[in-house]
Structures are given as C-alpha cells and as structure tokens.
C-alpha positions in Angstrom: 0.0 0.0 0.0 2.8 2.4 0.8 4.4 1.8 -2.6 1.2 2.8 -4.4 1.0 6.0 -2.4 4.5 6.9 -3.5 3.7 6.5 -7.2 1.4 9.6 -7.0 4.5 11.7 -6.3 6.4 10.4 -9.3 6.0 12.0 -12.8 3.8 9.8 -15.0 6.7 8.7 -17.3 8.8 7.5 -14.3 6.0 5.6 -12.6 4.8 4.0 -15.8 8.4 2.9 -16.7 8.9 1.3 -13.3 5.5 -0.3 -12.7 4.3 -1.0 -16.3 6.1 -3.0 -18.9 4.0 -1.9 -21.8 5.0 1.2 -23.8 1.4 1.3 -25.1 0.0 1.6 -21.5 2.5 4.3 -20.7 1.7 6.2 -23.9 5.2 7.5 -23.9 8.2 7.3 -26.3 11.3 5.4 -25.4 13.3 8.6 -25.0 15.2 9.9 -22.1 13.1 11.8 -19.5 14.6 15.2 -20.5 13.6 14.6 -24.1 10.0 13.7 -23.1 9.7 16.8 -20.9 11.0 18.9 -23.8 8.5 17.4 -26.3 5.6 17.7 -23.9 6.0 21.5 -24.1 7.2 21.8 -27.7 4.9 19.6 -29.8 1.7 21.6 -30.4 -1.7 21.2 -31.9 -0.7 22.8 -35.1 2.2 20.4 -35.8 2.5 17.3 -38.1 4.6 14.5 -36.7 6.3 11.9 -38.9 7.8 8.8 -37.2 9.5 5.6 -38.2 8.2 2.8 -35.9 5.1 2.9 -33.9 4.4 2.3 -30.2 4.2 4.5 -27.1 5.5 7.4 -29.1 2.6 7.1 -31.5 0.1 7.6 -28.7 2.2 10.3 -27.1 2.3 12.4 -30.4 -1.3 11.6 -31.4 -2.6 13.3 -28.3 -0.5 16.4 -29.0 -0.1 17.0 -32.7 -2.6 18.0 -35.4 -1.6 15.0 -37.5 0.6 12.0 -37.1 2.1 9.8 -39.8 3.7 6.6 -38.5 5.6 4.1 -40.6 5.4 0.5 -39.2 6.5 -2.7 -41.0 4.9 -5.2 -38.6 1.1 -5.4 -39.5 0.2 -7.1 -36.2 2.0 -4.4 -34.1 0.5 -1.6 -36.2 -3.0 -3.0 -35.6 -2.4 -3.2 -31.9 -1.1 0.4 -31.7 
C-alpha cells in the first residue's frame, strides 16, 4: 500500500516505466526523460509529426499533434497500436 501511495509523487513517465512493462500503456516514447519533458512542451496542436516505428511514441504524439504519420513494418503491431 505504501508503494502505491509513493507513485502519486512520481512523474507519470517514471511511474509507468517502473510499474508498467507496456510502452502502449504508458503512452510515452522510449526517450530519455529530458527529451520527453521537452517534447511535452514543444509539440503543439498545429504540428504534423512523422515517425518511423510505432508504439508508445505514436500515442504520445497523437494526443499532442494536429496530424501523425507513423511508418510501421509489422502489421500485427500496427493494428495493436
């Protein structure tokens, strides 16, 4: 119970990386924390994002950008994302 109370004090990206193994659940890119913090403030609703490889970053950018284009070569993974 004490551990769960502590997770409320951690930034979302730290708690999700520690307690969740799925990048899709975390909805975060596999970037360093400083890069994530930068992108949270920099990517805006007027931007178009283009990425190679989908996953947590796809969900992260989809919530922030006007449009997202993601190139994924694995059909099963693309459907899951």
